[in-house]
Backbone as a chain_set.jsonl record, in Angstrom:
{"seq": "MRRVSARDARRLLLGGQGLCEDPARPATDGAVRALLDVLGFVQVDSVRVVERAHHLTLGARLDGYRPAMLDALLERDRAVFEHWTHDASIIPQADRVLRIQSGRLAPVLSEPEAARPPAPSRR", "coords": {"N": [[78.753, -16.351, -2.479], [81.303, -18.017, -4.348], [83.418, -20.958, -4.32], [86.549, -21.763, -4.244], [88.513, -24.288, -5.019], [91.853, -25.392, -3.102], [93.178, -26.778, -5.407], [92.191, -25.86, -7.521], [92.868, -23.05, -7.114], [95.878, -23.269, -7.255], [96.324, -23.646, -10.146], [94.889, -21.826, -11.934], [96.568, -19.867, -10.795], [99.187, -20.433, -11.352], [98.817, -21.444, -14.225], [97.99, -18.651, -15.244], [100.761, -17.46, -15.237], [101.549, -18.434, -17.16], [102.836, -21.306, -16.55], [102.061, -23.783, -16.323], [102.169, -24.867, -18.321], [104.665, -27.374, -20.423], [107.244, -27.159, -19.882], [109.682, -27.703, -21.407], [109.09, -27.423, -24.293], [109.665, -26.249, -27.406], [111.367, -23.492, -28.054], [109.983, -20.813, -30.192], [109.025, -18.57, -32.798], [106.562, -17.768, -32.811], [106.08, -19.414, -30.311], [107.582, -17.607, -28.114], [105.912, -14.795, -28.723], [102.847, -16.258, -28.259], [103.797, -17.596, -25.237], [103.568, -14.23, -24.63], [101.524, -12.947, -24.795], [100.082, -14.943, -23.05], [101.087, -14.345, -20.542], [100.779, -11.585, -20.815], [102.574, -9.181, -20.19], [105.674, -8.993, -19.721], [108.496, -7.513, -17.48], [110.634, -5.146, -18.068], [114.154, -5.117, -17.294], [116.854, -3.738, -16.783], [118.918, -4.558, -14.927], [122.042, -6.846, -14.262], [122.514, -9.323, -14.078], [122.96, -12.585, -14.108], [121.435, -12.757, -16.581], [118.998, -10.495, -18.204], [115.837, -9.565, -17.084], [113.335, -9.831, -18.171], [114.236, -11.488, -20.15], [115.7, -14.069, -18.677], [112.801, -14.384, -17.278], [110.853, -15.45, -20.227], [112.967, -17.76, -20.914], [112.73, -19.267, -18.21], [110.609, -20.314, -19.146], [110.735, -21.106, -21.625], [111.546, -23.48, -23.219], [115.293, -23.684, -25.256], [114.956, -20.799, -25.229], [116.293, -17.81, -26.921], [117.69, -14.478, -26.433], [117.038, -12.866, -29.173], [115.231, -13.879, -30.353], [112.827, -12.094, -28.696], [114.044, -9.829, -29.342], [113.344, -9.964, -32.144], [110.325, -9.859, -32.491], [109.791, -7.515, -31.434], [111.197, -5.743, -33.326], [111.551, -6.656, -35.482], [109.067, -7.743, -36.318], [106.903, -6.274, -34.463], [105.533, -7.142, -33.28], [105.303, -6.934, -30.594], [105.348, -3.791, -28.222], [107.175, -2.258, -26.263], [106.77, -0.21, -23.369], [105.872, 2.1, -20.537], [104.361, 0.242, -17.422], [104.113, -0.45, -14.444], [106.382, -0.054, -14.639], [108.914, 0.12, -16.602], [107.904, -2.301, -19.46], [107.368, -4.735, -22.092], [105.197, -5.401, -24.048], [101.929, -7.702, -25.507], [101.018, -6.537, -28.732], [98.561, -6.704, -28.901], [97.134, -6.07, -26.828], [96.967, -3.171, -27.375], [95.645, -1.392, -27.848], [93.403, -2.151, -25.671], [94.626, -0.278, -23.465], [95.272, 2.119, -24.764], [92.571, 2.776, -24.551], [91.723, 3.404, -21.921], [93.15, 4.443, -20.547], [95.621, 4.266, -20.283], [98.005, 4.181, -21.727], [99.407, 6.324, -24.31], [98.285, 8.271, -27.092], [98.586, 5.902, -30.049], [101.102, 6.835, -32.038], [101.72, 7.734, -35.824], [103.781, 5.782, -38.401], [105.963, 7.525, -39.767], [105.535, 10.101, -37.799], [106.625, 9.108, -35.885], [108.969, 9.072, -36.405], [109.979, 10.906, -36.443], [111.962, 13.709, -35.441], [111.798, 15.021, -32.769], [109.982, 18.338, -32.812], [111.934, 21.347, -32.895], [112.206, 23.64, -29.307], [110.356, 26.258, -28.846], [110.95, 29.422, -27.268]], "CA": [[80.245, -16.459, -2.966], [81.857, -19.039, -5.437], [84.831, -20.985, -3.28], [87.593, -22.592, -5.368], [89.176, -25.386, -3.683], [93.046, -25.2, -3.079], [94.386, -27.629, -6.436], [92.402, -25.177, -8.694], [93.623, -22.505, -7.249], [97.209, -23.333, -7.688], [95.893, -24.445, -11.272], [95.083, -20.432, -11.997], [97.761, -19.134, -10.416], [100.504, -21.438, -12.237], [98.813, -21.273, -15.412], [98.29, -17.602, -15.624], [102.073, -17.567, -15.028], [102.419, -19.603, -18.061], [103.842, -22.122, -15.911], [101.827, -24.944, -16.616], [102.857, -25.673, -20.105], [105.19, -28.004, -21.037], [108.92, -25.764, -19.877], [110.517, -27.981, -22.561], [108.949, -26.758, -25.31], [110.408, -25.409, -28.005], [110.793, -21.657, -28.292], [109.784, -21.027, -31.426], [109.373, -17.101, -31.942], [105.563, -18.004, -32.223], [105.633, -19.977, -28.819], [107.538, -16.607, -27.934], [104.252, -14.536, -29.029], [101.695, -16.793, -27.474], [103.726, -16.676, -24.06], [103.508, -13.397, -23.908], [99.784, -12.992, -24.686], [99.525, -15.139, -21.758], [101.467, -13.279, -19.359], [99.994, -10.082, -20.614], [103.489, -8.452, -20.482], [107.276, -9.424, -19.104], [109.028, -6.483, -16.794], [112.117, -5.095, -18.665], [114.992, -4.633, -16.008], [118.401, -3.413, -16.982], [120.203, -5.271, -14.125], [121.889, -8.142, -15.534], [123.503, -10.124, -13.142], [123.136, -13.69, -15.14], [120.885, -12.254, -17.693], [118.153, -9.239, -17.857], [114.792, -10.68, -16.283], [112.68, -10.613, -18.997], [115.099, -12.6, -21.043], [115.199, -15.435, -17.719], [110.883, -14.759, -17.099], [110.881, -16.147, -21.267], [113.855, -18.52, -20.593], [112.19, -20.223, -17.609], [109.131, -21.003, -19.67], [110.923, -21.799, -23.036], [113.495, -24.414, -24.049], [115.961, -22.95, -26.56], [114.851, -19.132, -25.588], [117.511, -16.508, -26.994], [116.746, -12.978, -26.418], [117.312, -12.481, -30.321], [113.829, -13.662, -30.727], [112.289, -11.052, -28.563], [114.006, -8.126, -30.251], [112.723, -9.778, -33.721], [109.284, -9.696, -32.061], [109.755, -5.791, -30.936], [111.837, -4.819, -33.955], [110.993, -6.574, -37.105], [107.939, -8.187, -36.173], [106.147, -5.667, -34.174], [104.346, -7.913, -32.444], [105.169, -6.405, -29.236], [105.768, -2.889, -27.914], [107.746, -1.548, -24.944], [106.034, 0.766, -23.067], [105.606, 2.18, -19.274], [103.592, -0.213, -17.45], [104.225, 0.427, -13.422], [107.852, -0.607, -14.581], [109.303, -0.493, -18.339], [107.246, -3.518, -19.844], [106.953, -5.304, -22.856], [103.116, -5.991, -23.866], [101.448, -7.684, -27.296], [99.952, -4.95, -29.647], [97.119, -6.905, -29.197], [96.616, -4.9, -26.217], [97.817, -1.573, -26.976], [94.067, -0.846, -28.174], [92.598, -1.397, -24.32], [95.762, 0.362, -22.763], [94.538, 2.944, -24.805], [91.101, 3.072, -24.176], [92.157, 2.281, -20.54], [94.303, 6.29, -20.605], [97.903, 4.08, -19.635], [98.749, 4.514, -22.85], [99.321, 7.989, -24.918], [97.484, 7.344, -28.506], [99.814, 5.772, -30.733], [101.773, 7.253, -33.766], [101.925, 6.814, -37.155], [105.172, 4.948, -37.562], [106.34, 8.542, -40.023], [105.262, 10.995, -36.913], [107.023, 8.592, -34.508], [110.59, 9.048, -36.179], [110.29, 12.147, -36.646], [112.233, 14.224, -34.513], [111.213, 16.118, -31.914], [110.533, 20.263, -32.828], [112.634, 22.485, -31.545], [111.438, 24.314, -28.541], [109.827, 27.446, -28.863], [110.767, 29.752, -25.603]], "C": [[80.054, -18.301, -3.542], [83.054, -19.459, -4.272], [85.584, -22.218, -4.665], [88.789, -23.31, -4.428], [91.259, -25.172, -4.34], [93.766, -25.294, -4.511], [93.723, -26.937, -7.515], [92.736, -23.684, -8.892], [95.418, -22.396, -7.388], [97.551, -23.429, -9.222], [95.821, -22.952, -12.129], [95.864, -20.184, -11.753], [99.166, -19.172, -11.248], [100.183, -20.946, -13.748], [98.535, -19.281, -16.106], [99.699, -16.641, -16.105], [102.652, -18.236, -16.218], [103.169, -20.597, -17.666], [103.286, -23.715, -15.881], [101.929, -25.586, -18.088], [103.788, -26.301, -19.733], [106.239, -27.281, -20.874], [110.043, -26.626, -21.34], [110.366, -28.406, -23.605], [109.354, -26.337, -25.938], [110.297, -23.645, -27.982], [111.245, -21.267, -29.496], [109.538, -18.807, -31.449], [107.199, -17.157, -32.348], [104.794, -18.547, -30.733], [106.013, -18.484, -27.645], [106.163, -15.542, -27.225], [103.157, -14.967, -27.943], [102.204, -17.034, -25.233], [103.554, -15.217, -23.802], [101.781, -12.543, -23.931], [99.417, -13.86, -23.475], [99.741, -14.374, -20.758], [100.656, -12.043, -19.75], [101.558, -8.899, -20.926], [104.788, -9.357, -20.076], [107.873, -7.571, -18.191], [110.383, -6.303, -18.031], [112.763, -4.511, -17.53], [116.236, -5.151, -16.523], [119.264, -3.936, -16.267], [120.332, -6.795, -14.682], [123.361, -8.361, -14.671], [123.889, -11.506, -14.021], [122.734, -13.627, -16.357], [119.44, -11.073, -17.547], [116.825, -9.906, -17.405], [113.536, -10.397, -16.904], [113.101, -11.729, -19.785], [114.964, -14.405, -20.009], [113.842, -15.785, -17.667], [110.458, -15.925, -18.656], [111.468, -17.479, -21.18], [113.392, -19.33, -19.883], [110.845, -20.842, -18.246], [109.416, -21.891, -21.002], [111.674, -22.426, -23.099], [113.993, -23.784, -25.064], [115.276, -21.345, -26.4], [115.715, -18.467, -26.316], [116.549, -15.583, -26.642], [117.079, -12.787, -28.261], [115.627, -12.832, -30.602], [112.654, -12.554, -29.927], [112.548, -10.094, -29.423], [113.662, -8.827, -31.76], [110.937, -9.312, -33.532], [109.065, -8.171, -31.926], [109.997, -5.177, -32.258], [111.411, -5.045, -34.957], [109.57, -7.317, -37.043], [106.72, -6.987, -35.419], [105.217, -5.467, -33.7], [104.1, -7.394, -30.79], [105.397, -5.023, -28.956], [106.489, -3.076, -25.898], [107.468, -0.331, -24.56], [106.041, 0.814, -21.541], [104.444, 1.558, -18.653], [103.463, 0.214, -15.726], [105.787, 0.521, -13.179], [107.538, -0.422, -15.805], [108.791, -2.015, -18.576], [107.455, -3.952, -21.73], [105.463, -5.686, -22.798], [102.914, -6.246, -25.303], [100.699, -6.115, -27.251], [98.64, -5.137, -29.914], [95.998, -6.542, -27.725], [96.51, -3.914, -26.269], [96.576, -1.066, -27.203], [93.369, -0.678, -26.515], [93.558, -0.55, -23.339], [95.417, 1.691, -23.254], [93.523, 3.465, -24.355], [90.777, 3.336, -22.618], [92.635, 3.838, -19.825], [95.569, 5.804, -20.072], [98.215, 3.761, -20.407], [98.366, 5.652, -24.017], [98.709, 7.234, -26.252], [99.08, 6.69, -29.48], [100.096, 6.631, -32.229], [102.039, 6.694, -34.588], [103.549, 6.526, -36.973], [106.031, 6.79, -38.496], [106.448, 9.61, -38.945], [106.02, 9.893, -36.007], [108.438, 8.394, -34.834], [110.673, 9.766, -36.956], [110.726, 12.659, -35.414], [111.608, 15.438, -34.107], [111.249, 17.989, -32.079], [111.053, 20.716, -31.697], [111.411, 23.16, -30.668], [111.216, 25.712, -28.798], [110.102, 28.396, -28.041], [110.657, 31.347, -26.129]], "O": [[79.281, -19.237, -3.337], [83.549, -18.638, -3.499], [85.2, -23.027, -5.509], [89.571, -22.959, -3.545], [91.728, -24.934, -5.453], [94.588, -24.475, -4.924], [94.277, -27.099, -8.602], [92.877, -23.078, -9.954], [95.995, -21.335, -7.624], [98.708, -23.337, -9.631], [96.668, -22.836, -13.014], [96.523, -20.129, -12.791], [99.922, -18.278, -11.628], [100.959, -20.257, -14.41], [98.885, -18.868, -17.212], [99.802, -15.672, -16.857], [103.833, -18.552, -16.363], [104.174, -20.875, -18.321], [103.962, -24.666, -15.49], [101.723, -26.688, -18.597], [104.097, -26.031, -18.572], [106.384, -26.516, -21.828], [110.924, -26.076, -22.001], [110.976, -29.346, -24.115], [109.913, -25.407, -25.357], [109.334, -22.881, -27.909], [112.405, -21.284, -29.907], [109.78, -18.007, -30.546], [106.659, -16.161, -31.865], [103.692, -18.333, -30.227], [105.284, -18.171, -26.704], [105.658, -15.442, -26.107], [102.71, -14.27, -27.032], [101.468, -16.8, -24.274], [103.374, -14.943, -22.615], [101.223, -11.778, -23.146], [98.414, -13.508, -22.854], [98.872, -13.781, -20.119], [99.885, -11.552, -18.926], [101.533, -7.988, -21.753], [104.663, -10.573, -20.217], [107.362, -6.543, -18.635], [110.904, -7.214, -18.675], [112.246, -3.631, -16.842], [116.644, -6.3, -16.689], [120.425, -3.939, -16.675], [119.535, -7.583, -15.191], [124.507, -7.916, -14.615], [124.984, -11.561, -14.581], [123.331, -14.209, -17.263], [118.979, -11.034, -16.406], [116.942, -11.131, -17.423], [112.544, -10.689, -16.237], [112.427, -12.729, -20.032], [114.435, -15.454, -20.377], [113.44, -16.931, -17.869], [109.899, -17.001, -18.443], [110.698, -18.427, -21.332], [113.366, -20.441, -20.414], [110.208, -21.774, -17.755], [108.804, -22.875, -21.416], [112.808, -21.951, -23.035], [113.207, -23.272, -25.861], [115.091, -20.71, -27.438], [116.476, -19.412, -26.108], [115.323, -15.616, -26.537], [118.008, -11.998, -28.088], [114.897, -11.954, -31.062], [111.657, -12.227, -30.571], [111.723, -9.534, -30.145], [113.757, -7.994, -32.662], [110.386, -8.551, -34.326], [108.029, -7.701, -32.398], [109.29, -4.221, -32.576], [110.875, -4.162, -35.628], [109.022, -7.344, -38.145], [105.623, -6.938, -35.975], [104.396, -4.563, -33.545], [103.105, -7.454, -30.067], [106.009, -4.75, -29.988], [106.26, -3.737, -24.885], [107.818, 0.637, -25.235], [106.197, -0.287, -21.012], [103.371, 2.017, -19.045], [102.742, 1.191, -15.524], [106.384, 0.915, -12.177], [106.422, -0.613, -16.29], [109.281, -2.901, -17.876], [107.739, -3.003, -22.46], [104.772, -6.114, -21.874], [103.369, -5.542, -26.203], [100.228, -5.245, -26.518], [97.823, -4.5, -30.578], [94.782, -6.655, -27.567], [95.959, -3.348, -25.325], [96.413, -0.02, -26.574], [92.93, 0.384, -26.073], [93.001, -0.161, -22.313], [95.226, 2.543, -22.386], [93.514, 4.554, -23.781], [89.62, 3.455, -22.213], [92.397, 4.155, -18.659], [96.432, 6.51, -19.55], [98.951, 2.786, -20.26], [97.244, 5.798, -24.502], [98.649, 6.019, -26.444], [100.25, 7.068, -29.44], [99.348, 6.893, -33.171], [102.48, 5.545, -34.615], [104.313, 6.798, -36.047], [106.78, 7.329, -37.681], [107.521, 10.208, -39.028], [105.629, 10.214, -34.885], [109.191, 7.797, -34.064], [111.241, 9.626, -38.039], [110.176, 12.31, -34.369], [111.122, 16.411, -34.685], [112.129, 18.745, -31.669], [110.926, 20.672, -30.473], [110.222, 23.266, -30.971], [112.261, 26.334, -28.989], [108.954, 28.577, -27.637], [110.494, 32.256, -25.315]]}, "num_chains": 1, "name": "protein.A"}
């Protein structure tokens, strides 16, 4: 069994959470997208006391982060998508195929199918 020093273990843990980078780095659309790639996803939390948790997570790691940046990645760029992991989450599109293959995500609908209202129930 390979041993890992406490120092290296701390760096691995903090790095995986995006906490080894400079928190004063500017929040750009690209930086938000890159951070989501590192994190893998952010949990969407509808409870808002100060701000919704997913915005606090990104804002704690990127100086100048604004919720509109994540909205743009979701709605305009479609670089990320919202889905259920163990809770509602925002996930990078690059992980969509992995989630489909692992059975953790239903197959992706094409744009016209996704926009189409569901067929009426025929009971």
